[in-house]
PDB file of N, CA, C, O and CB in Angstrom:
ATOM      1  N   MET A   1       0.601 -17.935  25.138  1.00  0.00           N
ATOM      2  CA  MET A   1      -0.750 -17.631  25.649  1.00  0.00           C
ATOM      3  C   MET A   1      -1.152 -18.267  27.111  1.00  0.00           C
ATOM      4  O   MET A   1      -0.465 -19.209  27.505  1.00  0.00           O
ATOM      5  CB  MET A   1      -1.749 -18.147  24.576  1.00  0.00           C
ATOM      6  N   ARG A   2      -2.071 -17.865  27.810  1.00  0.00           N
ATOM      7  CA  ARG A   2      -2.438 -18.262  28.900  1.00  0.00           C
ATOM      8  C   ARG A   2      -3.640 -19.100  28.485  1.00  0.00           C
ATOM      9  O   ARG A   2      -4.253 -18.694  27.498  1.00  0.00           O
ATOM     10  CB  ARG A   2      -2.625 -17.182  29.843  1.00  0.00           C
ATOM     11  N   TYR A   3      -4.063 -20.183  29.074  1.00  0.00           N
ATOM     12  CA  TYR A   3      -5.068 -20.894  28.945  1.00  0.00           C
ATOM     13  C   TYR A   3      -6.416 -20.757  30.018  1.00  0.00           C
ATOM     14  O   TYR A   3      -7.073 -21.655  30.546  1.00  0.00           O
ATOM     15  CB  TYR A   3      -4.476 -22.101  28.930  1.00  0.00           C
ATOM     16  N   LYS A   4      -6.525 -19.554  30.098  1.00  0.00           N
ATOM     17  CA  LYS A   4      -7.700 -19.209  30.890  1.00  0.00           C
ATOM     18  C   LYS A   4      -8.889 -20.304  31.087  1.00  0.00           C
ATOM     19  O   LYS A   4      -9.147 -20.943  32.107  1.00  0.00           O
ATOM     20  CB  LYS A   4      -8.269 -18.007  30.244  1.00  0.00           C
ATOM     21  N   ARG A   5      -9.464 -20.334  29.970  1.00  0.00           N
ATOM     22  CA  ARG A   5     -10.478 -21.020  29.563  1.00  0.00           C
ATOM     23  C   ARG A   5     -10.447 -22.556  30.304  1.00  0.00           C
ATOM     24  O   ARG A   5     -11.437 -23.197  30.657  1.00  0.00           O
ATOM     25  CB  ARG A   5     -10.411 -21.010  28.009  1.00  0.00           C
ATOM     26  N   ILE A   6      -9.207 -22.903  30.419  1.00  0.00           N
ATOM     27  CA  ILE A   6      -9.037 -24.194  30.975  1.00  0.00           C
ATOM     28  C   ILE A   6      -9.216 -24.641  32.738  1.00  0.00           C
ATOM     29  O   ILE A   6      -9.721 -25.593  33.332  1.00  0.00           O
ATOM     30  CB  ILE A   6      -7.664 -24.453  30.517  1.00  0.00           C
ATOM     31  N   ARG A   7      -8.495 -23.369  33.144  1.00  0.00           N
ATOM     32  CA  ARG A   7      -8.581 -23.051  34.452  1.00  0.00           C
ATOM     33  C   ARG A   7     -10.065 -22.883  34.581  1.00  0.00           C
ATOM     34  O   ARG A   7     -10.592 -23.843  35.143  1.00  0.00           O
ATOM     35  CB  ARG A   7      -7.723 -21.837  34.858  1.00  0.00           C
ATOM     36  N   ASP A   8     -11.003 -21.785  34.162  1.00  0.00           N
ATOM     37  CA  ASP A   8     -12.328 -21.630  34.453  1.00  0.00           C
ATOM     38  C   ASP A   8     -13.256 -22.855  34.039  1.00  0.00           C
ATOM     39  O   ASP A   8     -14.352 -22.965  34.590  1.00  0.00           O
ATOM     40  CB  ASP A   8     -12.749 -20.403  33.813  1.00  0.00           C
ATOM     41  N   LEU A   9     -12.959 -23.525  33.345  1.00  0.00           N
ATOM     42  CA  LEU A   9     -13.901 -24.653  33.037  1.00  0.00           C
ATOM     43  C   LEU A   9     -13.451 -25.663  34.315  1.00  0.00           C
ATOM     44  O   LEU A   9     -14.393 -26.274  34.819  1.00  0.00           O
ATOM     45  CB  LEU A   9     -13.658 -25.369  31.322  1.00  0.00           C
ATOM     46  N   ARG A  10     -12.329 -25.865  34.799  1.00  0.00           N
ATOM     47  CA  ARG A  10     -12.170 -26.796  35.867  1.00  0.00           C
ATOM     48  C   ARG A  10     -12.806 -26.379  37.028  1.00  0.00           C
ATOM     49  O   ARG A  10     -13.442 -27.158  37.737  1.00  0.00           O
ATOM     50  CB  ARG A  10     -10.847 -27.048  36.153  1.00  0.00           C
ATOM     51  N   GLU A  11     -12.636 -24.864  37.333  1.00  0.00           N
ATOM     52  CA  GLU A  11     -13.123 -24.308  38.523  1.00  0.00           C
ATOM     53  C   GLU A  11     -14.820 -24.085  38.266  1.00  0.00           C
ATOM     54  O   GLU A  11     -15.582 -23.730  39.164  1.00  0.00           O
ATOM     55  CB  GLU A  11     -12.245 -22.863  38.852  1.00  0.00           C
ATOM     56  N   ASP A  12     -15.050 -24.240  37.491  1.00  0.00           N
ATOM     57  CA  ASP A  12     -16.644 -24.250  37.014  1.00  0.00           C
ATOM     58  C   ASP A  12     -17.318 -25.719  37.480  1.00  0.00           C
ATOM     59  O   ASP A  12     -18.423 -25.754  38.022  1.00  0.00           O
ATOM     60  CB  ASP A  12     -16.774 -24.082  35.131  1.00  0.00           C
ATOM     61  N   ARG A  13     -16.583 -26.841  37.226  1.00  0.00           N
ATOM     62  CA  ARG A  13     -16.796 -28.081  37.615  1.00  0.00           C
ATOM     63  C   ARG A  13     -16.257 -28.436  38.722  1.00  0.00           C
ATOM     64  O   ARG A  13     -16.119 -29.654  38.837  1.00  0.00           O
ATOM     65  CB  ARG A  13     -16.489 -28.852  36.803  1.00  0.00           C
ATOM     66  N   ASP A  14     -15.793 -27.608  39.843  1.00  0.00           N
ATOM     67  CA  ASP A  14     -15.156 -27.966  41.172  1.00  0.00           C
ATOM     68  C   ASP A  14     -14.468 -28.998  41.082  1.00  0.00           C
ATOM     69  O   ASP A  14     -14.719 -29.994  41.761  1.00  0.00           O
ATOM     70  CB  ASP A  14     -15.985 -28.178  42.214  1.00  0.00           C
ATOM     71  N   LYS A  15     -13.096 -28.915  39.894  1.00  0.00           N
ATOM     72  CA  LYS A  15     -12.262 -29.797  39.894  1.00  0.00           C
ATOM     73  C   LYS A  15     -11.090 -29.519  40.401  1.00  0.00           C
ATOM     74  O   LYS A  15     -10.895 -28.339  40.692  1.00  0.00           O
ATOM     75  CB  LYS A  15     -12.161 -30.202  38.883  1.00  0.00           C
ATOM     76  N   THR A  16     -10.060 -30.452  40.632  1.00  0.00           N
ATOM     77  CA  THR A  16      -8.587 -29.607  41.136  1.00  0.00           C
ATOM     78  C   THR A  16      -8.045 -30.093  39.960  1.00  0.00           C
ATOM     79  O   THR A  16      -8.504 -30.913  39.165  1.00  0.00           O
ATOM     80  CB  THR A  16      -7.609 -30.034  42.743  1.00  0.00           C
ATOM     81  N   GLN A  17      -6.548 -29.208  39.957  1.00  0.00           N
ATOM     82  CA  GLN A  17      -5.696 -29.619  38.977  1.00  0.00           C
ATOM     83  C   GLN A  17      -5.226 -30.988  39.124  1.00  0.00           C
ATOM     84  O   GLN A  17      -5.007 -31.644  38.106  1.00  0.00           O
ATOM     85  CB  GLN A  17      -4.648 -28.772  38.909  1.00  0.00           C
ATOM     86  N   ARG A  18      -5.011 -31.595  40.512  1.00  0.00           N
ATOM     87  CA  ARG A  18      -4.844 -32.891  40.333  1.00  0.00           C
ATOM     88  C   ARG A  18      -5.802 -33.883  39.996  1.00  0.00           C
ATOM     89  O   ARG A  18      -5.353 -35.029  39.994  1.00  0.00           O
ATOM     90  CB  ARG A  18      -4.382 -33.224  41.234  1.00  0.00           C
ATOM     91  N   GLU A  19      -6.833 -33.768  39.750  1.00  0.00           N
ATOM     92  CA  GLU A  19      -8.112 -34.673  39.259  1.00  0.00           C
ATOM     93  C   GLU A  19      -7.877 -34.442  37.827  1.00  0.00           C
ATOM     94  O   GLU A  19      -7.943 -35.448  37.119  1.00  0.00           O
ATOM     95  CB  GLU A  19      -9.787 -34.177  39.802  1.00  0.00           C
ATOM     96  N   LEU A  20      -7.542 -33.011  37.099  1.00  0.00           N
ATOM     97  CA  LEU A  20      -7.677 -32.931  35.509  1.00  0.00           C
ATOM     98  C   LEU A  20      -6.513 -33.718  35.369  1.00  0.00           C
ATOM     99  O   LEU A  20      -6.854 -34.651  34.640  1.00  0.00           O
ATOM    100  CB  LEU A  20      -7.647 -31.370  34.674  1.00  0.00           C
ATOM    101  N   ALA A  21      -4.914 -33.893  35.776  1.00  0.00           N
ATOM    102  CA  ALA A  21      -3.782 -34.098  35.910  1.00  0.00           C
ATOM    103  C   ALA A  21      -4.438 -35.609  35.752  1.00  0.00           C
ATOM    104  O   ALA A  21      -4.550 -35.974  34.582  1.00  0.00           O
ATOM    105  CB  ALA A  21      -2.921 -33.450  37.147  1.00  0.00           C
ATOM    106  N   ALA A  22      -4.848 -36.456  36.673  1.00  0.00           N
ATOM    107  CA  ALA A  22      -5.073 -37.580  36.640  1.00  0.00           C
ATOM    108  C   ALA A  22      -5.672 -38.173  35.532  1.00  0.00           C
ATOM    109  O   ALA A  22      -5.131 -39.148  35.012  1.00  0.00           O
ATOM    110  CB  ALA A  22      -5.592 -37.764  37.535  1.00  0.00           C
ATOM    111  N   ALA A  23      -7.099 -37.551  34.942  1.00  0.00           N
ATOM    112  CA  ALA A  23      -7.711 -37.772  33.654  1.00  0.00           C
ATOM    113  C   ALA A  23      -6.801 -37.359  32.705  1.00  0.00           C
ATOM    114  O   ALA A  23      -7.138 -37.770  31.595  1.00  0.00           O
ATOM    115  CB  ALA A  23      -8.982 -37.099  33.467  1.00  0.00           C
ATOM    116  N   LEU A  24      -5.717 -36.669  32.690  1.00  0.00           N
ATOM    117  CA  LEU A  24      -5.008 -36.360  31.237  1.00  0.00           C
ATOM    118  C   LEU A  24      -3.890 -37.356  31.020  1.00  0.00           C
ATOM    119  O   LEU A  24      -3.420 -37.641  29.918  1.00  0.00           O
ATOM    120  CB  LEU A  24      -4.329 -34.789  31.142  1.00  0.00           C
ATOM    121  N   ASN A  25      -3.377 -38.033  32.598  1.00  0.00           N
ATOM    122  CA  ASN A  25      -2.376 -38.719  32.616  1.00  0.00           C
ATOM    123  C   ASN A  25      -1.071 -37.985  32.542  1.00  0.00           C
ATOM    124  O   ASN A  25      -0.124 -38.506  31.952  1.00  0.00           O
ATOM    125  CB  ASN A  25      -2.534 -39.562  31.717  1.00  0.00           C
ATOM    126  N   CYS A  26      -0.972 -36.893  33.064  1.00  0.00           N
ATOM    127  CA  CYS A  26       0.071 -36.139  33.334  1.00  0.00           C
ATOM    128  C   CYS A  26       0.120 -35.651  35.028  1.00  0.00           C
ATOM    129  O   CYS A  26      -0.735 -35.861  35.888  1.00  0.00           O
ATOM    130  CB  CYS A  26      -0.030 -34.954  32.297  1.00  0.00           C
ATOM    131  N   SER A  27       1.267 -35.024  35.139  1.00  0.00           N
ATOM    132  CA  SER A  27       1.611 -34.704  36.458  1.00  0.00           C
ATOM    133  C   SER A  27       0.891 -33.265  36.681  1.00  0.00           C
ATOM    134  O   SER A  27       0.779 -32.367  35.846  1.00  0.00           O
ATOM    135  CB  SER A  27       3.261 -34.702  36.664  1.00  0.00           C
ATOM    136  N   GLN A  28       0.481 -33.276  37.880  1.00  0.00           N
ATOM    137  CA  GLN A  28      -0.328 -31.553  38.331  1.00  0.00           C
ATOM    138  C   GLN A  28       0.609 -30.802  38.253  1.00  0.00           C
ATOM    139  O   GLN A  28       0.140 -29.676  38.413  1.00  0.00           O
ATOM    140  CB  GLN A  28      -1.020 -31.190  39.923  1.00  0.00           C
ATOM    141  N   GLN A  29       1.904 -30.725  38.070  1.00  0.00           N
ATOM    142  CA  GLN A  29       2.866 -29.710  37.841  1.00  0.00           C
ATOM    143  C   GLN A  29       2.550 -29.306  36.414  1.00  0.00           C
ATOM    144  O   GLN A  29       2.160 -28.160  36.189  1.00  0.00           O
ATOM    145  CB  GLN A  29       4.374 -30.194  38.069  1.00  0.00           C
ATOM    146  N   VAL A  30       2.697 -30.176  35.455  1.00  0.00           N
ATOM    147  CA  VAL A  30       2.341 -30.066  34.002  1.00  0.00           C
ATOM    148  C   VAL A  30       0.990 -29.265  33.738  1.00  0.00           C
ATOM    149  O   VAL A  30       0.965 -28.247  33.046  1.00  0.00           O
ATOM    150  CB  VAL A  30       2.209 -31.527  33.400  1.00  0.00           C
ATOM    151  N   TYR A  31      -0.192 -29.847  34.384  1.00  0.00           N
ATOM    152  CA  TYR A  31      -1.359 -29.584  34.234  1.00  0.00           C
ATOM    153  C   TYR A  31      -1.143 -27.727  34.681  1.00  0.00           C
ATOM    154  O   TYR A  31      -1.565 -26.793  33.999  1.00  0.00           O
ATOM    155  CB  TYR A  31      -2.371 -30.723  35.203  1.00  0.00           C
ATOM    156  N   SER A  32      -0.604 -27.649  35.603  1.00  0.00           N
ATOM    157  CA  SER A  32      -0.529 -26.408  36.221  1.00  0.00           C
ATOM    158  C   SER A  32       0.268 -25.551  35.205  1.00  0.00           C
ATOM    159  O   SER A  32      -0.185 -24.419  35.040  1.00  0.00           O
ATOM    160  CB  SER A  32       0.126 -26.497  37.660  1.00  0.00           C
ATOM    161  N   ASN A  33       1.483 -25.918  34.423  1.00  0.00           N
ATOM    162  CA  ASN A  33       2.051 -25.307  33.295  1.00  0.00           C
ATOM    163  C   ASN A  33       1.032 -24.889  32.210  1.00  0.00           C
ATOM    164  O   ASN A  33       1.105 -23.773  31.694  1.00  0.00           O
ATOM    165  CB  ASN A  33       3.036 -26.216  32.739  1.00  0.00           C
ATOM    166  N   TYR A  34       0.033 -25.831  31.848  1.00  0.00           N
ATOM    167  CA  TYR A  34      -0.950 -25.745  30.601  1.00  0.00           C
ATOM    168  C   TYR A  34      -1.636 -24.374  31.409  1.00  0.00           C
ATOM    169  O   TYR A  34      -1.410 -23.238  30.991  1.00  0.00           O
ATOM    170  CB  TYR A  34      -2.174 -27.399  30.207  1.00  0.00           C
ATOM    171  N   GLU A  35      -2.413 -24.605  32.492  1.00  0.00           N
ATOM    172  CA  GLU A  35      -3.234 -23.429  32.492  1.00  0.00           C
ATOM    173  C   GLU A  35      -2.469 -22.038  32.830  1.00  0.00           C
ATOM    174  O   GLU A  35      -3.053 -21.011  32.486  1.00  0.00           O
ATOM    175  CB  GLU A  35      -4.347 -23.674  33.499  1.00  0.00           C
ATOM    176  N   LEU A  36      -1.175 -21.913  33.493  1.00  0.00           N
ATOM    177  CA  LEU A  36      -0.426 -20.709  33.277  1.00  0.00           C
ATOM    178  C   LEU A  36       0.210 -20.065  32.109  1.00  0.00           C
ATOM    179  O   LEU A  36       0.773 -18.978  31.978  1.00  0.00           O
ATOM    180  CB  LEU A  36       0.393 -20.802  33.952  1.00  0.00           C
ATOM    181  N   GLY A  37      -0.029 -21.005  31.326  1.00  0.00           N
ATOM    182  CA  GLY A  37       0.515 -20.874  29.615  1.00  0.00           C
ATOM    183  C   GLY A  37       2.251 -20.771  29.427  1.00  0.00           C
ATOM    184  O   GLY A  37       2.912 -20.059  28.671  1.00  0.00           O
ATOM    185  N   GLN A  38       2.746 -21.959  30.610  1.00  0.00           N
ATOM    186  CA  GLN A  38       3.972 -21.846  30.839  1.00  0.00           C
ATOM    187  C   GLN A  38       4.688 -22.798  29.636  1.00  0.00           C
ATOM    188  O   GLN A  38       5.853 -22.713  29.249  1.00  0.00           O
ATOM    189  CB  GLN A  38       4.232 -22.222  32.346  1.00  0.00           C
ATOM    190  N   ARG A  39       3.797 -23.593  29.231  1.00  0.00           N
ATOM    191  CA  ARG A  39       3.590 -24.853  28.566  1.00  0.00           C
ATOM    192  C   ARG A  39       2.359 -25.210  27.639  1.00  0.00           C
ATOM    193  O   ARG A  39       1.206 -25.443  28.002  1.00  0.00           O
ATOM    194  CB  ARG A  39       3.596 -25.740  29.550  1.00  0.00           C
ATOM    195  N   ASP A  40       2.987 -25.198  26.081  1.00  0.00           N
ATOM    196  CA  ASP A  40       1.898 -25.370  25.358  1.00  0.00           C
ATOM    197  C   ASP A  40       0.888 -26.511  25.699  1.00  0.00           C
ATOM    198  O   ASP A  40       1.225 -27.460  26.408  1.00  0.00           O
ATOM    199  CB  ASP A  40       2.341 -25.495  24.140  1.00  0.00           C
ATOM    200  N   VAL A  41      -0.276 -26.393  25.207  1.00  0.00           N
ATOM    201  CA  VAL A  41      -1.223 -27.669  25.233  1.00  0.00           C
ATOM    202  C   VAL A  41      -1.131 -28.342  24.067  1.00  0.00           C
ATOM    203  O   VAL A  41      -1.435 -27.913  22.955  1.00  0.00           O
ATOM    204  CB  VAL A  41      -2.688 -27.388  25.438  1.00  0.00           C
ATOM    205  N   PRO A  42      -0.545 -29.804  24.449  1.00  0.00           N
ATOM    206  CA  PRO A  42      -0.247 -30.524  22.825  1.00  0.00           C
ATOM    207  C   PRO A  42      -1.716 -30.727  22.455  1.00  0.00           C
ATOM    208  O   PRO A  42      -2.646 -30.635  23.256  1.00  0.00           O
ATOM    209  CB  PRO A  42       0.755 -32.277  22.754  1.00  0.00           C
ATOM    210  N   THR A  43      -1.833 -31.047  21.010  1.00  0.00           N
ATOM    211  CA  THR A  43      -3.095 -31.367  20.429  1.00  0.00           C
ATOM    212  C   THR A  43      -3.513 -32.631  21.322  1.00  0.00           C
ATOM    213  O   THR A  43      -4.652 -32.668  21.787  1.00  0.00           O
ATOM    214  CB  THR A  43      -2.991 -31.664  18.764  1.00  0.00           C
ATOM    215  N   ASP A  44      -2.974 -33.243  21.466  1.00  0.00           N
ATOM    216  CA  ASP A  44      -3.725 -34.745  22.003  1.00  0.00           C
ATOM    217  C   ASP A  44      -4.473 -34.286  23.327  1.00  0.00           C
ATOM    218  O   ASP A  44      -5.644 -34.606  23.531  1.00  0.00           O
ATOM    219  CB  ASP A  44      -2.445 -36.192  22.448  1.00  0.00           C
ATOM    220  N   ILE A  45      -3.776 -33.565  24.160  1.00  0.00           N
ATOM    221  CA  ILE A  45      -4.381 -33.093  25.254  1.00  0.00           C
ATOM    222  C   ILE A  45      -5.621 -32.039  25.064  1.00  0.00           C
ATOM    223  O   ILE A  45      -6.619 -31.922  25.777  1.00  0.00           O
ATOM    224  CB  ILE A  45      -3.331 -32.537  26.008  1.00  0.00           C
ATOM    225  N   LEU A  46      -5.327 -31.445  24.112  1.00  0.00           N
ATOM    226  CA  LEU A  46      -6.659 -30.301  23.704  1.00  0.00           C
ATOM    227  C   LEU A  46      -8.114 -31.331  23.632  1.00  0.00           C
ATOM    228  O   LEU A  46      -9.137 -31.194  24.302  1.00  0.00           O
ATOM    229  CB  LEU A  46      -6.334 -29.383  21.742  1.00  0.00           C
ATOM    230  N   ILE A  47      -7.879 -32.159  22.811  1.00  0.00           N
ATOM    231  CA  ILE A  47      -8.586 -33.025  22.419  1.00  0.00           C
ATOM    232  C   ILE A  47      -9.415 -33.661  23.394  1.00  0.00           C
ATOM    233  O   ILE A  47     -10.646 -33.704  23.380  1.00  0.00           O
ATOM    234  CB  ILE A  47      -7.902 -33.764  21.825  1.00  0.00           C
ATOM    235  N   LYS A  48      -8.486 -34.248  24.410  1.00  0.00           N
ATOM    236  CA  LYS A  48      -8.759 -34.559  25.790  1.00  0.00           C
ATOM    237  C   LYS A  48      -9.687 -34.166  26.809  1.00  0.00           C
ATOM    238  O   LYS A  48     -10.389 -34.862  27.542  1.00  0.00           O
ATOM    239  CB  LYS A  48      -7.912 -34.365  26.255  1.00  0.00           C
ATOM    240  N   LEU A  49      -9.539 -32.688  26.704  1.00  0.00           N
ATOM    241  CA  LEU A  49      -9.819 -31.945  27.175  1.00  0.00           C
ATOM    242  C   LEU A  49     -11.363 -31.538  26.800  1.00  0.00           C
ATOM    243  O   LEU A  49     -12.313 -31.577  27.581  1.00  0.00           O
ATOM    244  CB  LEU A  49      -8.869 -31.258  27.043  1.00  0.00           C
ATOM    245  N   SER A  50     -11.389 -31.181  25.568  1.00  0.00           N
ATOM    246  CA  SER A  50     -12.731 -30.636  24.547  1.00  0.00           C
ATOM    247  C   SER A  50     -13.396 -31.910  25.003  1.00  0.00           C
ATOM    248  O   SER A  50     -14.439 -31.583  25.568  1.00  0.00           O
ATOM    249  CB  SER A  50     -12.522 -30.389  22.513  1.00  0.00           C
ATOM    250  N   ASN A  51     -13.254 -33.177  25.004  1.00  0.00           N
ATOM    251  CA  ASN A  51     -14.000 -34.340  25.179  1.00  0.00           C
ATOM    252  C   ASN A  51     -14.422 -34.550  26.791  1.00  0.00           C
ATOM    253  O   ASN A  51     -15.582 -34.714  27.167  1.00  0.00           O
ATOM    254  CB  ASN A  51     -13.124 -35.546  24.601  1.00  0.00           C
ATOM    255  N   TYR A  52     -13.422 -34.517  27.534  1.00  0.00           N
ATOM    256  CA  TYR A  52     -13.927 -34.055  29.163  1.00  0.00           C
ATOM    257  C   TYR A  52     -14.950 -33.128  29.371  1.00  0.00           C
ATOM    258  O   TYR A  52     -15.892 -33.414  30.109  1.00  0.00           O
ATOM    259  CB  TYR A  52     -12.838 -33.384  29.974  1.00  0.00           C
ATOM    260  N   TYR A  53     -14.880 -32.169  28.866  1.00  0.00           N
ATOM    261  CA  TYR A  53     -15.736 -30.833  29.149  1.00  0.00           C
ATOM    262  C   TYR A  53     -17.095 -30.990  28.279  1.00  0.00           C
ATOM    263  O   TYR A  53     -18.185 -30.577  28.673  1.00  0.00           O
ATOM    264  CB  TYR A  53     -14.837 -29.331  28.645  1.00  0.00           C
ATOM    265  N   ASN A  54     -16.914 -31.538  27.241  1.00  0.00           N
ATOM    266  CA  ASN A  54     -17.776 -31.273  25.853  1.00  0.00           C
ATOM    267  C   ASN A  54     -18.013 -30.085  25.394  1.00  0.00           C
ATOM    268  O   ASN A  54     -19.032 -29.425  25.192  1.00  0.00           O
ATOM    269  CB  ASN A  54     -19.028 -31.727  25.871  1.00  0.00           C
ATOM    270  N   VAL A  55     -16.896 -29.923  25.265  1.00  0.00           N
ATOM    271  CA  VAL A  55     -16.812 -27.970  24.612  1.00  0.00           C
ATOM    272  C   VAL A  55     -15.823 -28.552  23.549  1.00  0.00           C
ATOM    273  O   VAL A  55     -15.183 -29.600  23.473  1.00  0.00           O
ATOM    274  CB  VAL A  55     -15.868 -26.222  25.969  1.00  0.00           C
ATOM    275  N   SER A  56     -15.978 -27.288  22.649  1.00  0.00           N
ATOM    276  CA  SER A  56     -14.927 -27.103  21.301  1.00  0.00           C
ATOM    277  C   SER A  56     -13.620 -27.158  21.668  1.00  0.00           C
ATOM    278  O   SER A  56     -13.248 -26.672  22.736  1.00  0.00           O
ATOM    279  CB  SER A  56     -15.032 -25.717  20.512  1.00  0.00           C
ATOM    280  N   VAL A  57     -12.903 -27.677  20.933  1.00  0.00           N
ATOM    281  CA  VAL A  57     -11.345 -27.085  21.190  1.00  0.00           C
ATOM    282  C   VAL A  57     -11.083 -25.523  20.790  1.00  0.00           C
ATOM    283  O   VAL A  57     -10.257 -24.855  21.413  1.00  0.00           O
ATOM    284  CB  VAL A  57     -10.230 -27.997  20.225  1.00  0.00           C
ATOM    285  N   ASP A  58     -11.980 -24.890  19.512  1.00  0.00           N
ATOM    286  CA  ASP A  58     -11.868 -23.949  19.591  1.00  0.00           C
ATOM    287  C   ASP A  58     -12.436 -22.663  20.601  1.00  0.00           C
ATOM    288  O   ASP A  58     -12.236 -21.513  20.210  1.00  0.00           O
ATOM    289  CB  ASP A  58     -11.992 -24.018  18.695  1.00  0.00           C
ATOM    290  N   TYR A  59     -13.142 -22.895  21.898  1.00  0.00           N
ATOM    291  CA  TYR A  59     -13.756 -22.550  22.808  1.00  0.00           C
ATOM    292  C   TYR A  59     -12.711 -22.506  23.756  1.00  0.00           C
ATOM    293  O   TYR A  59     -12.492 -21.460  24.368  1.00  0.00           O
ATOM    294  CB  TYR A  59     -14.837 -23.272  23.038  1.00  0.00           C
ATOM    295  N   ILE A  60     -11.839 -23.832  24.004  1.00  0.00           N
ATOM    296  CA  ILE A  60     -10.740 -23.844  24.823  1.00  0.00           C
ATOM    297  C   ILE A  60      -9.662 -22.970  24.563  1.00  0.00           C
ATOM    298  O   ILE A  60      -9.172 -22.346  25.504  1.00  0.00           O
ATOM    299  CB  ILE A  60     -10.283 -25.005  24.863  1.00  0.00           C
ATOM    300  N   LEU A  61      -9.147 -22.814  23.216  1.00  0.00           N
ATOM    301  CA  LEU A  61      -8.284 -21.835  22.681  1.00  0.00           C
ATOM    302  C   LEU A  61      -8.772 -20.367  22.537  1.00  0.00           C
ATOM    303  O   LEU A  61      -8.043 -19.523  22.016  1.00  0.00           O
ATOM    304  CB  LEU A  61      -7.904 -22.297  21.439  1.00  0.00           C
ATOM    305  N   GLY A  62     -10.056 -20.061  23.018  1.00  0.00           N
ATOM    306  CA  GLY A  62     -10.208 -18.948  22.882  1.00  0.00           C
ATOM    307  C   GLY A  62     -10.946 -18.492  21.572  1.00  0.00           C
ATOM    308  O   GLY A  62     -11.528 -17.411  21.657  1.00  0.00           O
ATOM    309  N   ILE A  63     -11.006 -19.127  20.426  1.00  0.00           N
ATOM    310  CA  ILE A  63     -11.236 -18.705  19.239  1.00  0.00           C
ATOM    311  C   ILE A  63     -12.529 -18.590  18.896  1.00  0.00           C
ATOM    312  O   ILE A  63     -12.819 -17.982  17.866  1.00  0.00           O
ATOM    313  CB  ILE A  63     -10.663 -19.375  18.447  1.00  0.00           C
ATOM    314  N   SER A  64     -13.739 -19.288  19.892  1.00  0.00           N
ATOM    315  CA  SER A  64     -15.217 -18.987  19.508  1.00  0.00           C
ATOM    316  C   SER A  64     -15.020 -18.813  20.831  1.00  0.00           C
ATOM    317  O   SER A  64     -14.080 -19.206  21.522  1.00  0.00           O
ATOM    318  CB  SER A  64     -16.434 -20.005  18.760  1.00  0.00           C
ATOM    319  N   ASN A  65     -16.269 -18.007  21.222  1.00  0.00           N
ATOM    320  CA  ASN A  65     -16.977 -18.012  22.523  1.00  0.00           C
ATOM    321  C   ASN A  65     -18.459 -18.952  22.969  1.00  0.00           C
ATOM    322  O   ASN A  65     -19.238 -18.986  23.921  1.00  0.00           O
ATOM    323  CB  ASN A  65     -17.290 -16.568  22.637  1.00  0.00           C
ATOM    324  N   ASN A  66     -18.269 -19.710  21.538  1.00  0.00           N
ATOM    325  CA  ASN A  66     -19.647 -20.793  21.569  1.00  0.00           C
ATOM    326  C   ASN A  66     -18.679 -22.156  22.170  1.00  0.00           C
ATOM    327  O   ASN A  66     -17.765 -22.672  21.527  1.00  0.00           O
ATOM    328  CB  ASN A  66     -20.599 -21.172  19.557  1.00  0.00           C
ATOM    329  N   PRO A  67     -19.166 -22.614  23.665  1.00  0.00           N
ATOM    330  CA  PRO A  67     -18.745 -23.559  23.974  1.00  0.00           C
ATOM    331  C   PRO A  67     -19.114 -25.153  23.214  1.00  0.00           C
ATOM    332  O   PRO A  67     -18.542 -26.235  23.346  1.00  0.00           O
ATOM    333  CB  PRO A  67     -19.012 -23.353  25.156  1.00  0.00           C
ATOM    334  N   LYS A  68     -20.251 -24.778  22.429  1.00  0.00           N
ATOM    335  CA  LYS A  68     -20.804 -26.003  21.971  1.00  0.00           C
ATOM    336  C   LYS A  68     -19.976 -26.615  20.644  1.00  0.00           C
ATOM    337  O   LYS A  68     -19.446 -25.904  19.790  1.00  0.00           O
ATOM    338  CB  LYS A  68     -22.350 -25.718  21.639  1.00  0.00           C
ATOM    339  N   ILE A  69     -19.975 -28.033  20.649  1.00  0.00           N
ATOM    340  CA  ILE A  69     -19.157 -28.563  19.312  1.00  0.00           C
ATOM    341  C   ILE A  69     -19.929 -28.470  18.195  1.00  0.00           C
ATOM    342  O   ILE A  69     -21.027 -28.988  18.395  1.00  0.00           O
ATOM    343  CB  ILE A  69     -18.692 -30.049  19.351  1.00  0.00           C
ATOM    344  N   SER A  70     -19.781 -27.935  16.888  1.00  0.00           N
ATOM    345  CA  SER A  70     -20.319 -27.959  16.155  1.00  0.00           C
ATOM    346  C   SER A  70     -20.492 -29.259  15.311  1.00  0.00           C
ATOM    347  O   SER A  70     -19.467 -29.911  15.115  1.00  0.00           O
ATOM    348  CB  SER A  70     -19.987 -27.080  15.791  1.00  0.00           C
ATOM    349  N   LYS A  71     -21.674 -29.716  14.785  1.00  0.00           N
ATOM    350  CA  LYS A  71     -21.737 -30.920  14.349  1.00  0.00           C
ATOM    351  C   LYS A  71     -22.223 -30.824  12.806  1.00  0.00           C
ATOM    352  O   LYS A  71     -22.368 -31.849  12.140  1.00  0.00           O
ATOM    353  CB  LYS A  71     -22.616 -31.723  15.281  1.00  0.00           C
TER     354      LYS A  71
END
């Protein structure tokens, strides 16, 4: 699976892969592999991305088109 949404979220906020990698405590190469779908995004990273962008994990995974977090 290609994680297009994490790239789109990053680009929409004018962030670099290096900035996201630093926020997630991983290398830029690992983060790039997530965006390319060459490496599955671990659950803890999905949660960090969800919190970082204030969107639901379902949105990141493409399960929902609603970025809002359900309460």
